DODRENSE-359746 format. One record per residue (C-alpha): chain; x, y, z; residue number from 0. Coordinates in steps of 0.02 Angstrom, whole numbers, plus 50000, padded with zeros to 5 digits. Layout:
N
chaine=A xx=X yy=Y zz=Z num=NUM
...
END
This chain:
179
chaine=A xx=53005 yy=51974 zz=55073 num=0
chaine=A xx=53160 yy=51982 zz=55169 num=1
chaine=A xx=53252 yy=52053 zz=55022 num=2
chaine=A xx=53113 yy=52200 zz=55026 num=3
chaine=A xx=53142 yy=52233 zz=55216 num=4
chaine=A xx=53316 yy=52253 zz=55174 num=5
chaine=A xx=53303 yy=52392 zz=55048 num=6
chaine=A xx=53170 yy=52471 zz=55151 num=7
chaine=A xx=53324 yy=52492 zz=55285 num=8
chaine=A xx=53433 yy=52541 zz=55162 num=9
chaine=A xx=53312 yy=52661 zz=55102 num=10
chaine=A xx=53296 yy=52746 zz=55266 num=11
chaine=A xx=53474 yy=52747 zz=55310 num=12
chaine=A xx=53527 yy=52830 zz=55148 num=13
chaine=A xx=53377 yy=52975 zz=55188 num=14
chaine=A xx=53462 yy=52983 zz=55361 num=15
chaine=A xx=53622 yy=53006 zz=55281 num=16
chaine=A xx=53560 yy=53138 zz=55159 num=17
chaine=A xx=53462 yy=53229 zz=55303 num=18
chaine=A xx=53626 yy=53246 zz=55394 num=19
chaine=A xx=53716 yy=53280 zz=55256 num=20
chaine=A xx=53612 yy=53440 zz=55235 num=21
chaine=A xx=53624 yy=53473 zz=55405 num=22
chaine=A xx=53807 yy=53470 zz=55407 num=23
chaine=A xx=53793 yy=53582 zz=55232 num=24
chaine=A xx=53685 yy=53707 zz=55334 num=25
chaine=A xx=53787 yy=53704 zz=55495 num=26
chaine=A xx=53942 yy=53757 zz=55368 num=27
chaine=A xx=53849 yy=53878 zz=55276 num=28
chaine=A xx=53797 yy=53976 zz=55448 num=29
chaine=A xx=53988 yy=53957 zz=55503 num=30
chaine=A xx=54040 yy=54051 zz=55325 num=31
chaine=A xx=53894 yy=54180 zz=55358 num=32
chaine=A xx=53987 yy=54225 zz=55512 num=33
chaine=A xx=54132 yy=54287 zz=55414 num=34
chaine=A xx=54029 yy=54419 zz=55319 num=35
chaine=A xx=54053 yy=54572 zz=55433 num=36
chaine=A xx=54227 yy=54531 zz=55429 num=37
chaine=A xx=54241 yy=54552 zz=55267 num=38
chaine=A xx=54167 yy=54704 zz=55259 num=39
chaine=A xx=54293 yy=54763 zz=55383 num=40
chaine=A xx=54449 yy=54692 zz=55275 num=41
chaine=A xx=54518 yy=54842 zz=55204 num=42
chaine=A xx=54519 yy=54934 zz=55378 num=43
chaine=A xx=54600 yy=54780 zz=55450 num=44
chaine=A xx=54734 yy=54791 zz=55294 num=45
chaine=A xx=54784 yy=54968 zz=55358 num=46
chaine=A xx=54801 yy=54888 zz=55520 num=47
chaine=A xx=54911 yy=54764 zz=55470 num=48
chaine=A xx=55006 yy=54865 zz=55363 num=49
chaine=A xx=55038 yy=55002 zz=55508 num=50
chaine=A xx=55102 yy=54839 zz=55623 num=51
chaine=A xx=55218 yy=54785 zz=55483 num=52
chaine=A xx=55289 yy=54953 zz=55471 num=53
chaine=A xx=55308 yy=54974 zz=55666 num=54
chaine=A xx=55502 yy=54941 zz=55711 num=55
chaine=A xx=55426 yy=54884 zz=55879 num=56
chaine=A xx=55375 yy=54702 zz=55801 num=57
chaine=A xx=55489 yy=54568 zz=55779 num=58
chaine=A xx=55560 yy=54516 zz=55625 num=59
chaine=A xx=55497 yy=54340 zz=55648 num=60
chaine=A xx=55328 yy=54385 zz=55655 num=61
chaine=A xx=55344 yy=54487 zz=55491 num=62
chaine=A xx=55422 yy=54353 zz=55416 num=63
chaine=A xx=55272 yy=54246 zz=55429 num=64
chaine=A xx=55171 yy=54378 zz=55346 num=65
chaine=A xx=55298 yy=54372 zz=55204 num=66
chaine=A xx=55300 yy=54190 zz=55198 num=67
chaine=A xx=55112 yy=54193 zz=55178 num=68
chaine=A xx=55137 yy=54318 zz=55042 num=69
chaine=A xx=55250 yy=54222 zz=54943 num=70
chaine=A xx=55133 yy=54054 zz=54952 num=71
chaine=A xx=55014 yy=54165 zz=54868 num=72
chaine=A xx=55117 yy=54251 zz=54737 num=73
chaine=A xx=55221 yy=54078 zz=54700 num=74
chaine=A xx=55058 yy=54002 zz=54622 num=75
chaine=A xx=55092 yy=53816 zz=54694 num=76
chaine=A xx=54961 yy=53767 zz=54809 num=77
chaine=A xx=54943 yy=53625 zz=54919 num=78
chaine=A xx=54765 yy=53601 zz=54837 num=79
chaine=A xx=54744 yy=53650 zz=54665 num=80
chaine=A xx=54643 yy=53803 zz=54631 num=81
chaine=A xx=54557 yy=53697 zz=54478 num=82
chaine=A xx=54452 yy=53617 zz=54610 num=83
chaine=A xx=54295 yy=53696 zz=54642 num=84
chaine=A xx=54267 yy=53784 zz=54811 num=85
chaine=A xx=54417 yy=53689 zz=54914 num=86
chaine=A xx=54542 yy=53759 zz=54775 num=87
chaine=A xx=54534 yy=53924 zz=54851 num=88
chaine=A xx=54537 yy=53876 zz=55035 num=89
chaine=A xx=54705 yy=53836 zz=55044 num=90
chaine=A xx=54757 yy=54000 zz=55004 num=91
chaine=A xx=54624 yy=54067 zz=55126 num=92
chaine=A xx=54678 yy=53953 zz=55265 num=93
chaine=A xx=54863 yy=54009 zz=55246 num=94
chaine=A xx=54808 yy=54192 zz=55256 num=95
chaine=A xx=54701 yy=54179 zz=55406 num=96
chaine=A xx=54845 yy=54068 zz=55493 num=97
chaine=A xx=54978 yy=54193 zz=55454 num=98
chaine=A xx=54899 yy=54342 zz=55524 num=99
chaine=A xx=54829 yy=54249 zz=55679 num=100
chaine=A xx=55008 yy=54190 zz=55708 num=101
chaine=A xx=55066 yy=54376 zz=55674 num=102
chaine=A xx=54945 yy=54439 zz=55795 num=103
chaine=A xx=54989 yy=54328 zz=55920 num=104
chaine=A xx=55133 yy=54395 zz=55944 num=105
chaine=A xx=55113 yy=54587 zz=55941 num=106
chaine=A xx=55086 yy=54645 zz=56126 num=107
chaine=A xx=54921 yy=54703 zz=56160 num=108
chaine=A xx=54951 yy=54876 zz=56208 num=109
chaine=A xx=55033 yy=54924 zz=56027 num=110
chaine=A xx=54880 yy=54823 zz=55954 num=111
chaine=A xx=54786 yy=54951 zz=56057 num=112
chaine=A xx=54867 yy=55102 zz=56009 num=113
chaine=A xx=54853 yy=55058 zz=55815 num=114
chaine=A xx=54662 yy=55038 zz=55831 num=115
chaine=A xx=54648 yy=55210 zz=55909 num=116
chaine=A xx=54756 yy=55296 zz=55789 num=117
chaine=A xx=54644 yy=55208 zz=55644 num=118
chaine=A xx=54484 yy=55235 zz=55723 num=119
chaine=A xx=54451 yy=55040 zz=55740 num=120
chaine=A xx=54326 yy=54991 zz=55866 num=121
chaine=A xx=54407 yy=54877 zz=55980 num=122
chaine=A xx=54274 yy=54779 zz=56028 num=123
chaine=A xx=54236 yy=54738 zz=55841 num=124
chaine=A xx=54412 yy=54702 zz=55806 num=125
chaine=A xx=54428 yy=54566 zz=55961 num=126
chaine=A xx=54268 yy=54488 zz=55921 num=127
chaine=A xx=54328 yy=54466 zz=55742 num=128
chaine=A xx=54492 yy=54384 zz=55814 num=129
chaine=A xx=54381 yy=54276 zz=55924 num=130
chaine=A xx=54283 yy=54224 zz=55771 num=131
chaine=A xx=54430 yy=54174 zz=55668 num=132
chaine=A xx=54499 yy=54073 zz=55810 num=133
chaine=A xx=54373 yy=53979 zz=55834 num=134
chaine=A xx=54377 yy=53905 zz=55657 num=135
chaine=A xx=54558 yy=53864 zz=55677 num=136
chaine=A xx=54593 yy=53691 zz=55749 num=137
chaine=A xx=54695 yy=53701 zz=55919 num=138
chaine=A xx=54827 yy=53576 zz=55862 num=139
chaine=A xx=54856 yy=53671 zz=55715 num=140
chaine=A xx=54875 yy=53831 zz=55820 num=141
chaine=A xx=54999 yy=53751 zz=55925 num=142
chaine=A xx=55110 yy=53690 zz=55774 num=143
chaine=A xx=55104 yy=53857 zz=55695 num=144
chaine=A xx=55151 yy=53959 zz=55843 num=145
chaine=A xx=55304 yy=53866 zz=55845 num=146
chaine=A xx=55351 yy=53956 zz=55656 num=147
chaine=A xx=55427 yy=54132 zz=55734 num=148
chaine=A xx=55540 yy=54014 zz=55840 num=149
chaine=A xx=55589 yy=53920 zz=55704 num=150
chaine=A xx=55649 yy=54063 zz=55605 num=151
chaine=A xx=55740 yy=54137 zz=55747 num=152
chaine=A xx=55823 yy=53976 zz=55773 num=153
chaine=A xx=55857 yy=53952 zz=55569 num=154
chaine=A xx=55939 yy=54130 zz=55572 num=155
chaine=A xx=56038 yy=54095 zz=55737 num=156
chaine=A xx=56102 yy=53942 zz=55664 num=157
chaine=A xx=56150 yy=54018 zz=55495 num=158
chaine=A xx=56241 yy=54172 zz=55582 num=159
chaine=A xx=56333 yy=54078 zz=55695 num=160
chaine=A xx=56390 yy=53950 zz=55568 num=161
chaine=A xx=56488 yy=54079 zz=55481 num=162
chaine=A xx=56407 yy=54036 zz=55312 num=163
chaine=A xx=56380 yy=54216 zz=55260 num=164
chaine=A xx=56530 yy=54298 zz=55238 num=165
chaine=A xx=56607 yy=54125 zz=55163 num=166
chaine=A xx=56450 yy=54133 zz=55033 num=167
chaine=A xx=56485 yy=54332 zz=55009 num=168
chaine=A xx=56683 yy=54295 zz=54978 num=169
chaine=A xx=56632 yy=54154 zz=54852 num=170
chaine=A xx=56511 yy=54281 zz=54752 num=171
chaine=A xx=56629 yy=54415 zz=54755 num=172
chaine=A xx=56778 yy=54293 zz=54684 num=173
chaine=A xx=56639 yy=54248 zz=54553 num=174
chaine=A xx=56603 yy=54429 zz=54505 num=175
chaine=A xx=56786 yy=54472 zz=54488 num=176
chaine=A xx=56834 yy=54313 zz=54391 num=177
chaine=A xx=56697 yy=54364 zz=54253 num=178
END
């Protein structure tokens, strides 16, 4: 009899767990549905990003972040293998979203507004979409990612100050002249 009561409790617990998992799955699905309007505006936002990348007022460290994300996509080596269903492609999406968010974070608002006007993009929709994406990015991840351009600048300055560039160039030129 005690075993039957225990089995009954286990069945109720499993049923409760299954309902909880369904609710979490439904919440996650509804969360992803919030990105559908954003996906329809992706071509327009791609043009905006292209215009911003071409603008010489944008620091090269910000452009390097986008180049790094593009490189990550092109190399084909992923943090999570693409063969895993659903999760496999998410790492690519996360890298792109974080890179774009970081890039936009370093662009002055006046410049973004200027480009939005030139391209005829509704400012409110754009800012709503950026806010929607930022809500899905955990705060600690955003804080770490925000340090990336500073790390690029530090590495570039260190390389420049080390004098390694001229030494490497002379070594390359010496090898070419010997060939």
